[in-house]
PLY file of the C-alpha trace (Angstrom):
ply
format ascii 1.0
element vertex 355
property float x
property float y
property float z
element edge 354
property int vertex1
property int vertex2
end_header
-35.76 -157.70 -6.94
-32.99 -156.49 -9.24
-32.30 -156.81 -12.95
-28.79 -158.15 -12.44
-26.86 -154.97 -13.35
-23.92 -153.60 -11.38
-25.22 -150.86 -9.02
-22.02 -148.89 -9.55
-23.09 -148.17 -13.13
-26.32 -146.65 -11.92
-24.42 -143.88 -10.13
-22.47 -142.72 -13.19
-25.34 -141.75 -15.53
-26.01 -143.14 -19.01
-28.09 -146.22 -19.63
-27.75 -147.45 -16.05
-28.69 -144.08 -14.50
-31.03 -144.15 -11.49
-34.74 -143.36 -11.74
-35.69 -139.70 -11.50
-36.45 -138.65 -7.93
-40.12 -137.94 -8.59
-40.69 -141.52 -9.85
-39.40 -143.16 -6.68
-41.45 -144.56 -3.83
-41.00 -142.80 -0.44
-38.57 -145.55 0.57
-36.27 -144.74 -2.35
-36.70 -141.00 -2.06
-35.39 -141.15 1.51
-32.37 -143.13 0.38
-33.40 -146.27 2.26
-33.49 -148.52 -0.81
-31.17 -148.51 -3.81
-33.15 -147.92 -7.02
-33.08 -150.37 -9.88
-34.71 -150.50 -13.30
-37.60 -152.78 -12.38
-38.86 -152.67 -8.80
-37.92 -151.60 -5.29
-39.30 -154.77 -3.67
-42.13 -152.77 -2.12
-44.48 -152.92 -5.10
-43.13 -149.80 -6.87
-42.73 -150.79 -10.51
-42.61 -147.37 -12.16
-40.30 -147.20 -15.10
-37.52 -144.94 -16.29
-38.35 -141.96 -18.50
-39.12 -143.15 -22.02
-39.63 -146.80 -21.06
-43.03 -148.25 -22.02
-45.09 -149.78 -19.22
-47.23 -152.61 -20.63
-50.61 -153.37 -19.09
-52.40 -156.72 -18.98
-56.11 -157.30 -18.26
-56.76 -159.49 -15.21
-59.88 -160.96 -13.60
-59.60 -161.46 -9.82
-62.14 -163.27 -7.65
-63.22 -160.95 -4.84
-65.39 -163.23 -2.71
-66.01 -166.86 -1.82
-63.44 -169.60 -1.14
-61.36 -168.63 -4.18
-60.87 -165.03 -3.07
-57.87 -163.33 -4.73
-57.50 -166.04 -7.39
-56.38 -164.38 -10.63
-56.94 -165.09 -14.29
-54.65 -163.15 -16.65
-56.43 -162.63 -19.98
-54.30 -163.59 -22.99
-56.88 -164.58 -25.63
-58.93 -162.49 -28.08
-62.03 -163.89 -26.36
-62.08 -165.50 -22.90
-65.20 -167.39 -21.80
-66.23 -167.56 -18.13
-68.44 -170.46 -17.07
-68.92 -173.79 -15.32
-68.14 -175.99 -18.32
-64.72 -177.61 -18.63
-64.38 -175.96 -22.06
-64.54 -172.45 -20.51
-61.32 -170.47 -20.23
-62.09 -169.42 -16.65
-63.92 -172.28 -14.90
-65.98 -171.39 -11.82
-67.40 -174.08 -9.52
-70.49 -172.01 -8.75
-73.86 -173.75 -9.17
-75.52 -170.49 -10.25
-73.02 -169.92 -13.06
-74.07 -171.21 -16.51
-71.85 -173.60 -18.42
-70.79 -170.72 -20.69
-71.91 -167.67 -18.77
-70.18 -164.59 -20.22
-67.14 -163.57 -22.24
-64.48 -160.86 -22.25
-63.26 -159.79 -25.69
-59.83 -158.10 -25.95
-60.26 -156.09 -29.14
-56.81 -154.54 -29.50
-54.77 -157.57 -28.47
-51.49 -157.53 -30.39
-51.69 -153.83 -31.28
-48.29 -152.45 -30.24
-49.57 -148.87 -30.63
-52.37 -149.29 -28.08
-52.00 -147.33 -24.85
-53.99 -149.89 -22.86
-56.02 -153.08 -23.42
-59.53 -152.44 -24.75
-61.78 -155.14 -23.30
-65.52 -155.64 -23.69
-67.92 -157.74 -21.60
-70.87 -159.66 -23.05
-73.37 -162.15 -21.65
-73.29 -165.59 -23.34
-76.96 -166.44 -22.88
-76.63 -167.23 -19.17
-79.61 -168.33 -17.07
-79.06 -165.88 -14.21
-77.57 -162.97 -16.13
-74.25 -161.12 -16.00
-74.00 -157.93 -13.94
-71.50 -155.09 -14.35
-71.24 -152.72 -11.36
-74.72 -153.80 -10.29
-76.43 -153.40 -13.69
-77.43 -156.31 -15.88
-75.42 -156.60 -19.10
-77.85 -156.55 -22.04
-75.35 -155.67 -24.76
-71.58 -155.74 -25.12
-70.08 -153.13 -22.78
-66.55 -151.79 -22.53
-64.75 -152.57 -19.27
-62.83 -150.03 -17.20
-60.09 -150.64 -14.64
-61.71 -151.56 -11.31
-65.08 -152.70 -12.69
-67.01 -155.34 -10.71
-68.56 -158.28 -12.61
-71.05 -160.61 -10.90
-71.76 -164.06 -12.33
-73.95 -166.29 -10.17
-72.69 -165.89 -6.60
-69.17 -164.99 -7.74
-67.82 -161.44 -7.97
-64.90 -160.81 -10.33
-62.87 -157.63 -10.39
-61.51 -156.43 -13.73
-58.11 -154.74 -13.43
-55.37 -153.49 -15.72
-52.05 -154.54 -14.19
-48.49 -153.62 -15.10
-46.64 -156.77 -16.21
-43.99 -156.28 -13.54
-46.67 -155.98 -10.85
-48.09 -159.27 -12.12
-44.69 -160.92 -11.64
-44.51 -159.67 -8.06
-48.13 -160.64 -7.39
-47.49 -164.16 -8.69
-44.46 -164.54 -6.44
-46.48 -163.49 -3.39
-49.38 -165.78 -4.34
-47.03 -168.75 -4.79
-45.52 -168.06 -1.38
-48.98 -167.90 0.19
-50.35 -171.07 -1.42
-47.35 -173.41 -1.64
-45.28 -175.20 0.96
-41.77 -173.76 0.72
-40.02 -177.15 0.98
-42.06 -179.33 -1.39
-43.78 -176.66 -3.55
-47.04 -178.56 -3.10
-50.14 -176.75 -1.84
-50.32 -175.77 1.81
-52.85 -177.54 4.00
-55.27 -174.59 4.12
-55.49 -174.15 0.36
-55.72 -177.93 -0.14
-58.79 -178.09 2.11
-60.41 -175.15 0.31
-60.01 -177.02 -3.00
-61.26 -180.27 -1.44
-64.35 -178.44 -0.17
-65.01 -177.03 -3.65
-64.63 -180.43 -5.34
-66.74 -182.15 -2.67
-69.61 -179.70 -3.25
-69.31 -180.09 -7.02
-69.35 -183.88 -6.74
-72.52 -183.88 -4.62
-74.31 -181.22 -6.67
-73.67 -182.85 -10.05
-73.41 -186.49 -8.93
-69.86 -186.79 -10.25
-67.18 -189.20 -8.99
-64.53 -187.92 -6.60
-61.71 -189.68 -4.77
-58.99 -188.70 -2.33
-55.77 -190.32 -1.19
-53.54 -189.90 1.84
-49.88 -190.79 1.23
-47.30 -191.35 3.96
-43.56 -192.15 3.82
-42.76 -195.44 5.53
-40.24 -195.26 8.39
-39.41 -191.62 7.72
-38.30 -191.07 11.32
-35.48 -193.56 10.75
-34.16 -191.36 7.90
-34.10 -188.30 10.16
-32.52 -190.23 13.04
-29.75 -191.77 10.90
-28.93 -188.92 8.50
-30.32 -185.76 10.11
-33.19 -183.41 9.30
-31.48 -181.72 6.33
-31.25 -185.09 4.58
-34.85 -185.73 5.61
-35.87 -182.49 3.91
-34.10 -183.61 0.73
-36.06 -186.88 0.81
-39.31 -184.92 1.20
-38.44 -182.77 -1.84
-37.72 -185.83 -4.01
-40.84 -187.60 -2.69
-43.04 -184.59 -3.59
-41.51 -184.43 -7.09
-42.33 -188.11 -7.68
-45.95 -187.59 -6.59
-46.25 -184.54 -8.84
-44.93 -186.46 -11.86
-47.46 -189.26 -11.21
-50.54 -187.01 -11.22
-52.80 -185.87 -14.02
-53.49 -182.25 -14.81
-56.37 -181.24 -12.55
-55.38 -183.47 -9.62
-54.72 -181.47 -6.45
-51.91 -182.40 -4.07
-51.01 -180.79 -0.76
-48.62 -181.38 2.10
-50.88 -182.67 4.84
-48.28 -182.43 7.57
-44.74 -183.71 8.17
-44.17 -186.67 5.85
-47.87 -187.06 4.99
-49.47 -185.80 1.78
-53.05 -185.71 0.48
-54.41 -185.78 -3.06
-57.81 -184.93 -4.57
-58.73 -186.84 -7.73
-61.67 -185.03 -9.42
-63.84 -187.06 -11.82
-62.23 -190.28 -10.55
-63.98 -193.42 -9.33
-62.55 -196.02 -6.93
-60.79 -198.03 -9.62
-59.18 -194.93 -11.12
-58.05 -193.73 -7.70
-56.68 -197.18 -6.88
-54.66 -197.18 -10.10
-53.35 -193.69 -9.35
-52.35 -194.76 -5.83
-50.49 -197.76 -7.23
-48.76 -195.57 -9.79
-47.47 -193.35 -6.98
-46.52 -196.27 -4.72
-44.63 -198.02 -7.53
-42.76 -194.85 -8.55
-41.60 -194.34 -4.95
-40.56 -197.98 -4.56
-38.42 -197.92 -7.73
-36.68 -194.61 -7.02
-33.18 -194.34 -5.55
-33.44 -191.48 -3.05
-30.30 -189.37 -2.79
-29.79 -188.92 0.95
-26.49 -187.10 0.50
-23.74 -187.07 -2.19
-22.38 -190.38 -0.87
-25.59 -192.20 0.02
-28.66 -193.47 -1.82
-31.51 -195.29 -0.15
-34.67 -197.15 -1.14
-37.81 -195.76 0.51
-41.41 -196.98 0.33
-44.80 -195.41 0.90
-48.26 -196.43 2.08
-51.42 -195.03 0.48
-55.01 -194.87 1.68
-57.80 -194.16 -0.83
-61.47 -193.21 -0.36
-64.14 -192.52 -2.97
-67.24 -190.32 -2.70
-70.29 -192.17 -1.38
-73.80 -191.13 -0.32
-72.93 -191.73 3.34
-70.34 -188.94 3.35
-71.93 -185.68 4.49
-68.84 -183.45 4.42
-65.29 -183.35 3.13
-63.77 -184.33 6.48
-65.54 -187.71 6.46
-64.08 -188.39 3.02
-60.50 -187.51 3.99
-60.81 -189.33 7.33
-61.89 -192.47 5.46
-58.75 -192.27 3.34
-56.76 -191.86 6.55
-58.35 -195.03 7.95
-57.36 -196.87 4.78
-53.80 -195.56 5.22
-53.77 -196.95 8.77
-54.86 -200.31 7.37
-52.02 -200.19 4.82
-49.56 -199.62 7.67
-51.07 -202.51 9.62
-50.70 -204.80 6.61
-46.93 -204.23 6.57
-46.52 -200.90 4.70
-45.62 -200.36 1.02
-49.28 -200.99 0.17
-52.28 -199.17 -1.27
-55.59 -199.77 0.49
-59.02 -198.54 -0.61
-61.58 -197.71 2.05
-64.70 -199.84 1.96
-68.02 -198.35 3.07
-69.24 -201.85 3.96
-66.13 -202.91 5.89
-64.42 -199.68 6.99
-61.16 -201.34 8.00
-60.73 -203.62 5.03
-59.68 -202.85 1.53
-57.52 -203.79 -1.40
-53.81 -204.28 -0.92
-51.26 -203.52 -3.60
-50.48 -207.23 -3.89
-53.96 -207.96 -5.25
-55.73 -207.05 -8.45
-58.57 -204.55 -8.29
-61.87 -206.03 -7.11
-60.56 -208.90 -4.96
-61.23 -209.08 -1.24
-58.38 -209.09 1.25
0 1
1 2
2 3
3 4
4 5
5 6
6 7
7 8
8 9
9 10
10 11
11 12
12 13
13 14
14 15
15 16
16 17
17 18
18 19
19 20
20 21
21 22
22 23
23 24
24 25
25 26
26 27
27 28
28 29
29 30
30 31
31 32
32 33
33 34
34 35
35 36
36 37
37 38
38 39
39 40
40 41
41 42
42 43
43 44
44 45
45 46
46 47
47 48
48 49
49 50
50 51
51 52
52 53
53 54
54 55
55 56
56 57
57 58
58 59
59 60
60 61
61 62
62 63
63 64
64 65
65 66
66 67
67 68
68 69
69 70
70 71
71 72
72 73
73 74
74 75
75 76
76 77
77 78
78 79
79 80
80 81
81 82
82 83
83 84
84 85
85 86
86 87
87 88
88 89
89 90
90 91
91 92
92 93
93 94
94 95
95 96
96 97
97 98
98 99
99 100
100 101
101 102
102 103
103 104
104 105
105 106
106 107
107 108
108 109
109 110
110 111
111 112
112 113
113 114
114 115
115 116
116 117
117 118
118 119
119 120
120 121
121 122
122 123
123 124
124 125
125 126
126 127
127 128
128 129
129 130
130 131
131 132
132 133
133 134
134 135
135 136
136 137
137 138
138 139
139 140
140 141
141 142
142 143
143 144
144 145
145 146
146 147
147 148
148 149
149 150
150 151
151 152
152 153
153 154
154 155
155 156
156 157
157 158
158 159
159 160
160 161
161 162
162 163
163 164
164 165
165 166
166 167
167 168
168 169
169 170
170 171
171 172
172 173
173 174
174 175
175 176
176 177
177 178
178 179
179 180
180 181
181 182
182 183
183 184
184 185
185 186
186 187
187 188
188 189
189 190
190 191
191 192
192 193
193 194
194 195
195 196
196 197
197 198
198 199
199 200
200 201
201 202
202 203
203 204
204 205
205 206
206 207
207 208
208 209
209 210
210 211
211 212
212 213
213 214
214 215
215 216
216 217
217 218
218 219
219 220
220 221
221 222
222 223
223 224
224 225
225 226
226 227
227 228
228 229
229 230
230 231
231 232
232 233
233 234
234 235
235 236
236 237
237 238
238 239
239 240
240 241
241 242
242 243
243 244
244 245
245 246
246 247
247 248
248 249
249 250
250 251
251 252
252 253
253 254
254 255
255 256
256 257
257 258
258 259
259 260
260 261
261 262
262 263
263 264
264 265
265 266
266 267
267 268
268 269
269 270
270 271
271 272
272 273
273 274
274 275
275 276
276 277
277 278
278 279
279 280
280 281
281 282
282 283
283 284
284 285
285 286
286 287
287 288
288 289
289 290
290 291
291 292
292 293
293 294
294 295
295 296
296 297
297 298
298 299
299 300
300 301
301 302
302 303
303 304
304 305
305 306
306 307
307 308
308 309
309 310
310 311
311 312
312 313
313 314
314 315
315 316
316 317
317 318
318 319
319 320
320 321
321 322
322 323
323 324
324 325
325 326
326 327
327 328
328 329
329 330
330 331
331 332
332 333
333 334
334 335
335 336
336 337
337 338
338 339
339 340
340 341
341 342
342 343
343 344
344 345
345 346
346 347
347 348
348 349
349 350
350 351
351 352
352 353
353 354
């Protein structure tokens, strides 16, 4: 990563002068990497003499399915809990709705050398633990402290802002499909598992959808795979614009995508599926600078039911509904029925009518 300056200026001294030798990583010290003012691309973000390095407090999950998920603190008081009103929401059944809080006392103080953060319990049922000891009164946090809430362990760290930028880039690369920028299959299933458990534990509605581009092979055959990739990018953008905040969408494979709709019953999921299907149908896909093409999609929807024992049964039911949509002629949304597994609602009918 560079800051956009001409490297030739860095060799002549003055404002663009290189970093002092003792501040360089071993790669730079050996002359293998040209220094710049921000980072060497290997995680070295030390600054020039006299430049202030700003630190930010960060909570990082250190165990469970959400391992390495980060929460950068930016409020005077950040609440951790299970409630939707918490600032850091944890889907852990042993975490109270408002479990604990981190107070950043010197936020906004430009003279402060480092963030001064304090941990307090918020009247939780199972207690808040700091480095193995229960928190009975507000306690100041130090870099590297371990906080346990319920079954979740959070690490408290003070991170240089430039390290955070690099970390975020690496996290985005790990979690997101490079072509569509939607979640990768592995992360999507981790989120589906979490929402499935939450739905069963708290008896809350949950729906999923599987979305597939109709006749996508014909696009690749006629225009080539680069044009097919462009269609996939536009298709993913249209799905993203049709979703609510909190909905989770991933690339399921090839031209197939999957969506988790938390707190959504069958009717709500059906409406969301139709919103996506209609947006795709109306869009003029740019195949190349000279060609536009209409493309349609088929959508299968399934909603949480007592008969589903794990997340795979739920997603497989949506896949069966997608197959039914294809059988009905494509460009349709079909909702899986627990009574008649291969029947559902087509997009040509109003909600609640039989096919």
